[in-house]
C-alpha positions in Angstrom: 13.0 -46.3 -38.4 12.0 -48.4 -35.4 14.9 -50.5 -34.1 14.3 -53.4 -31.7 16.5 -56.2 -30.3 15.6 -59.6 -28.9 17.7 -62.1 -27.1 16.7 -65.6 -28.1 17.8 -68.9 -26.7 18.9 -71.3 -29.5 18.1 -74.9 -29.0 21.0 -76.6 -27.0 23.2 -73.6 -27.6 23.9 -70.0 -26.4 21.7 -66.9 -26.8 21.6 -65.1 -30.1 20.7 -61.4 -30.5 18.3 -60.5 -33.2 18.1 -57.0 -34.8 14.6 -56.1 -36.0 14.1 -52.9 -38.1 10.5 -51.8 -38.7 9.1 -55.2 -37.7 11.4 -57.2 -40.1 14.2 -59.4 -38.6 17.4 -58.3 -40.3 20.4 -59.6 -38.5 21.5 -62.2 -36.0 24.7 -61.9 -33.9 26.2 -63.9 -31.1 27.4 -61.0 -29.0 25.8 -58.0 -27.5 28.8 -55.8 -28.2 28.5 -56.4 -32.0 24.7 -55.8 -31.8 25.4 -52.4 -30.0 27.8 -51.4 -32.7 25.2 -52.3 -35.4 22.6 -50.1 -33.7 25.1 -47.2 -33.4 25.9 -47.6 -37.1 22.2 -47.4 -38.0 21.8 -44.3 -36.0 24.5 -42.5 -38.0 27.3 -42.7 -35.4 30.9 -43.1 -36.5 31.5 -46.8 -35.7 33.9 -49.3 -37.4 32.1 -52.4 -38.6 34.8 -55.0 -39.4 32.5 -57.6 -40.8 31.8 -56.9 -44.5 28.6 -58.9 -44.7 27.0 -57.2 -41.7 28.1 -53.8 -43.1 26.5 -54.5 -46.4 23.2 -55.5 -44.8 23.2 -52.3 -42.6 24.0 -50.1 -45.6 21.0 -51.6 -47.5 18.7 -50.8 -44.5 20.0 -47.3 -44.4 19.4 -46.8 -48.1 15.8 -48.1 -47.8 15.1 -45.7 -44.9 16.8 -42.8 -46.5 14.3 -42.9 -49.4 11.3 -42.8 -47.1 
């Protein structure tokens, strides 16, 4: 599983952090701290993800990569 992050300037707004797994954009977050927690969660570290939608997406990614 190849994990990359990009910091993109949104038009007339702040920067957004994009999480890319295996070349597919998966998640967009505002803050770098939340992005770091998501990456730690994907690398099987014990991290508390408080947002249910984000946790659901990350669990789906982990299941896809577990089967490979």
